C-alpha atoms as one frame of an Amber mdcrd trajectory, in Angstrom:
protein
 221.798  51.949 156.680 219.159  51.237 159.114 215.738  53.700 159.398 215.553
  56.164 162.003 212.967  54.978 164.344 209.497  55.984 164.393 208.524  58.577
 166.655 204.692  57.691 167.811 203.266  61.218 169.140 204.673  62.748 165.607
 202.981  59.958 163.444 199.275  60.062 165.568 199.671  64.413 164.961 200.531
  63.457 161.350 197.289  61.584 161.469 194.801  63.457 163.245 194.689  63.768
 166.633 192.327  65.647 169.542 193.232  66.777 173.068 190.871  67.354 175.565
 191.409  70.071 177.596 190.527  70.821 180.910 190.197  74.803 180.624 190.917
  76.975 183.388 189.026  80.487 184.500 190.741  83.334 183.612 192.385  82.873
 179.746 189.998  82.360 176.635 189.167  79.552 174.624 191.488  80.988 171.622
 194.629  81.588 173.837 194.452  78.270 175.600 194.630  77.117 172.569 197.653
  78.937 171.494 199.601  77.952 174.325 198.571  74.224 173.368 199.912  74.486
 170.094 202.894  76.116 170.941 203.679  73.387 173.626 202.845  70.543 171.030
 205.411  72.447 168.630 202.949  72.453 165.604 202.015  75.006 163.429 198.434
  75.056 163.956 195.885  73.851 166.343 191.990  74.924 166.099 189.234  74.576
 169.080 185.659  73.396 168.839 183.107  75.034 171.283 184.247  78.246 172.664
 184.343  79.123 176.340 183.707  82.086 178.134 187.013  83.578 179.793 185.281
  83.134 182.989 183.950  79.486 181.765 185.991  76.693 182.983 185.623  72.980
 181.616 186.060  70.432 178.474 187.682  72.086 175.624 188.674  70.184 172.420
 191.491  71.152 171.034 192.685  69.675 167.562 195.906  69.451 165.515 196.493
  68.014 162.040 193.885  66.595 160.026 191.893  66.864 162.835 191.130  70.402
 162.555 188.774  68.801 159.425 187.073  67.624 162.570 185.979  70.119 164.503
 182.729  70.927 163.188 181.780  67.234 164.088 182.884  68.206 167.670 180.129
  70.931 167.310 177.363  69.146 166.773 177.917  67.020 169.797 175.348  68.470
 172.709 177.209  69.353 175.450 176.877  69.409 179.604 177.335  72.161 182.098
 176.798  72.341 185.630 176.508  76.011 186.801 175.238  78.248 189.630 172.072
  80.634 189.340 171.103  83.623 191.257 167.727  84.348 191.511 167.328  88.086
 192.214 164.257  87.003 194.736 162.296  84.585 196.471 160.576  81.638 194.034
 158.987  78.834 195.650 160.136  75.084 195.043 157.090  74.187 192.822 157.616
  77.789 190.667 161.790  76.609 189.992 160.140  72.840 189.205 157.813  74.156
 186.518 160.041  76.702 184.991 162.771  74.141 184.607 160.319  72.223 183.103
 158.849  74.482 180.803 162.593  75.002 179.137 163.351  71.356 178.578 162.782
  70.894 175.071 163.216  73.123 172.202 163.495  76.526 172.933 164.174  80.130
 171.056 167.373  81.910 171.936 168.383  85.085 170.805 172.626  85.314 170.826
 174.113  88.001 173.426 174.666  91.334 172.258 178.666  90.292 172.730 178.342
  87.029 171.195 180.938  86.057 167.827 177.792  84.870 165.800 174.877  87.275
 164.454 171.827  87.629 166.601 169.375  85.893 164.967 166.457  84.113 166.432
 166.980  80.413 166.290 165.835  77.232 168.013 168.289  74.721 170.213 166.944
  72.000 172.313 167.688  71.667 175.965 167.494  67.889 176.779 167.954  68.061
 180.694 167.357  70.857 183.116 167.742  69.885 186.441 168.154  71.426 190.331
 171.211  69.836 191.704 170.629  71.635 195.586 170.384  74.802 196.339 172.145
  77.386 198.969 170.128  80.772 199.754 169.265  82.876 196.463 171.756  80.360
 194.535 170.757  77.094 192.504 173.075  74.454 191.020 171.962  73.210 187.946
 172.720  70.544 185.580 172.204  71.024 181.643 172.412  69.350 178.807 172.450
  71.073 175.672 171.877  71.348 171.673 175.269  72.690 170.816 174.664  76.426
 170.504 172.820  76.669 173.305 173.553  79.939 175.469 173.492  79.106 179.138
 174.086  82.544 180.259 170.870  83.549 177.758 168.958  80.564 179.610 169.715
  82.020 183.069 168.490  85.552 182.545 165.213  83.992 180.748 164.558  81.485
 183.756 164.548  84.441 185.721 162.521  86.217 184.028 159.962  82.742 183.484
 159.982  83.316 187.349 159.269  87.146 187.418 162.183  87.717 190.027 165.407
  88.045 187.386 168.405  85.849 187.399 171.821  85.918 186.342 174.425  82.690
 185.897 177.451  82.933 188.357 179.638  80.442 187.355 179.581  78.125 184.678
 181.846  74.797 183.938 181.118  72.345 180.936 181.408  68.919 181.879 180.722
  67.033 178.684 181.020  67.151 175.080 178.525  64.397 173.553 179.514  61.338
 175.346 183.275  62.393 176.299 183.754  63.913 179.902 185.592  66.267 181.571
 187.157  62.822 183.574 189.288  62.620 180.471 190.798  66.002 180.218 193.928
  66.612 180.966 195.254  70.869 182.681 197.740  72.295 179.996 199.942  71.990
 183.591 199.749  68.044 183.076 200.309  68.505 178.869 203.593  70.062 179.949
 204.808  67.507 181.781 203.590  64.959 178.837 205.699  67.462 176.018 208.653
  66.766 179.060 208.239  63.165 179.729 208.217  62.752 175.498 211.565  64.934
 175.578 213.160  62.274 177.775 212.528  59.857 175.612 209.262  58.612 177.367
 206.325  59.030 174.799 203.289  57.154 176.620 201.403  60.244 178.443 201.246
  62.496 175.679 200.337  59.658 172.953 197.992  58.946 176.240 197.024  62.635
 175.937 195.878  62.781 171.666 193.084  60.762 171.212 192.890  59.442 167.501
 190.113  61.201 165.199 188.506  57.464 164.919 187.106  58.655 168.820 185.285
  61.465 167.073 183.315  60.002 163.396 182.493  56.671 165.261 180.166  58.752
 167.018 178.319  59.407 163.674 176.080  56.917 161.229 179.371  55.559 159.572
 178.610  54.069 155.627 180.858  51.868 154.457 181.253  52.140 150.412 182.067
  50.211 147.573 186.276  50.643 145.953 184.747  52.197 143.248 182.848  54.603
 145.135 185.616  55.271 147.755 187.839  56.458 144.409 184.759  59.043 143.064
 184.254  59.966 147.132 187.977  60.661 147.082 187.562  62.771 144.024 185.033
  64.756 145.745 181.575  63.364 144.691 179.112  62.316 147.067 177.628  58.820
 147.574 175.184  57.011 145.062 173.100  54.092 146.753 174.693  51.912 144.259
 178.006  52.383 146.236 177.053  51.623 149.496 177.824  48.311 151.344 175.996
  49.015 154.462 173.994  51.578 156.261 173.653  51.712 159.738 169.554  52.364
 161.195 168.572  54.982 163.223 169.317  58.051 161.616 167.072  60.906 159.835
 167.135  62.892 156.645 169.994  65.960 156.998 172.080  63.810 159.227 176.121
  63.765 159.417 177.349  60.462 158.082 180.793  59.160 157.583 182.045  57.772
 154.660 184.577  54.444 155.323 185.953  51.978 152.871 185.951  48.115 153.832
 189.137  48.578 155.751 187.915  51.259 157.777 189.527  53.647 157.162 188.239
  56.835 156.844 187.467  58.679 153.319 185.294  61.513 153.767 182.172  62.961
 155.981 178.556  64.521 154.166 175.501  64.929 154.837 172.369  62.317 154.389
 170.008  62.938 151.522 167.511  60.395 152.855 167.110  59.041 156.061 168.289
  54.873 157.163 165.616  53.485 155.809 165.423  54.956 152.785 169.297  54.741
 151.996 169.589  50.910 152.911 166.587  50.081 150.241 166.822  49.456 146.784
 166.578  52.019 144.091 168.871  54.672 142.292 170.172  58.344 142.874 172.419
  60.454 145.411 171.961  59.442 149.191 174.744  61.245 150.533 176.665  64.954
 149.614 178.055  67.760 150.795 181.302  65.770 151.462 184.333  67.164 152.990
 187.204  64.448 151.964 189.318  63.327 154.370 191.917  60.957 152.098 194.109
  62.258 149.248 192.493  61.781 145.729 196.063  61.055 144.201 196.016  57.625
 146.034 192.862  57.039 143.678 192.498  56.535 140.579 189.796  57.663 138.812
 187.757  54.481 137.486 185.250  56.315 135.406 185.536  57.331 131.954 185.503
  60.810 131.252 188.030  62.060 128.753 188.581  65.747 130.293 188.871  64.094
 133.895 186.110  63.864 136.345 182.924  65.946 135.954 183.544  68.717 138.721
 179.627  69.966 138.337 178.464  66.266 138.951 175.012  66.107 140.783 176.972
  65.568 144.078 180.260  67.107 143.618 181.687  69.202 146.414 183.021  72.159
 143.783 184.443  74.066 146.460 187.225  71.526 147.373
C-alpha cells in the first residue's frame, strides 16, 4: 500500500514557520494572531512586537517550533513611519536639531497603559528623520531598538521643542531586514488557505516563512557532533566543541548553534566576544541555551552513570 502524498504546508508548520502579516488599524495584535491561528487550523500561534490597535503594519506571527524563536524577532530593530502633530510653531532648524538630539541612546519610561513594568530604560534610536511637513504635522522615519515607544518619543520631542506634541498615526514598515513588502493581509491569508483547500498549496507555502529566515540573521556557530549531543541535552557550549564561528559579535550577543549539516540545535548567549571565542583555550563560551531538537535523537556521549549533570557549568536547568 503506497504512502499518502506529503502535505507541504503541514510539513512547513511542523518544522516551524512565520507569517508576516500587514496588521490593519482597529484590532489588537492578539486578535489578529487569533484570526491567523484559526485560518491555519493550528492550536497555538504567537506574535512578536505588539502593535497598539490604532497602529498598522508588520506583525510577526509564529506557529509550531517558530514560537521558540519569537524572542529572536524581538531583538531585531524596528522601522516606523509616523505623523507627529506639533502643538505650536517650530522653526525648521529647531526641529532638525531636536531630531539629531534624539538620535542615539535615549532614556524612556513605558507609558502608564503599557503591559510592562514602568522602569526607566535605555533604547537606541538609530534613525530619526523628517520626511515631509504639512501645517503642524510632521511625517517622520524612525529606526529604533525593539521596545522603543514611538508615542513616548513624539511626546518627548514636543517637550524638548517647548511646544508639546503627540503622535497622530503610526505604521511599522520593517523588522530588521524584513519589510512590509513581504507582508500579507488577513484577506490574502484567507485566500491562500482557500487555494490550499482546492489543491494549490503554493500561495500558503509562500506566506509561511521557514524559521531559517530568522535565525540566519544572527551569528552562527558550527559545533562538533560531540558538542551537539551535549547541547541537545541542555548543556552550554565549551570552546573545544566549536568547528567554526563568525567575526564581529560582542559578549552577550544572541547566537545560534548549528550542526555541520546546517541543522539548528539551539540559541544561546555568548559569554565572550567573537575574537576570544575563535581563539585557543578552554572554558564555556555559550550558555543560556534554548534547545530546538529532540534530545532522544542524540545519544549521550559522556561517561556519567547517573546521567547527564543538570547542574554542570553552562547547563540550562530550567529545561
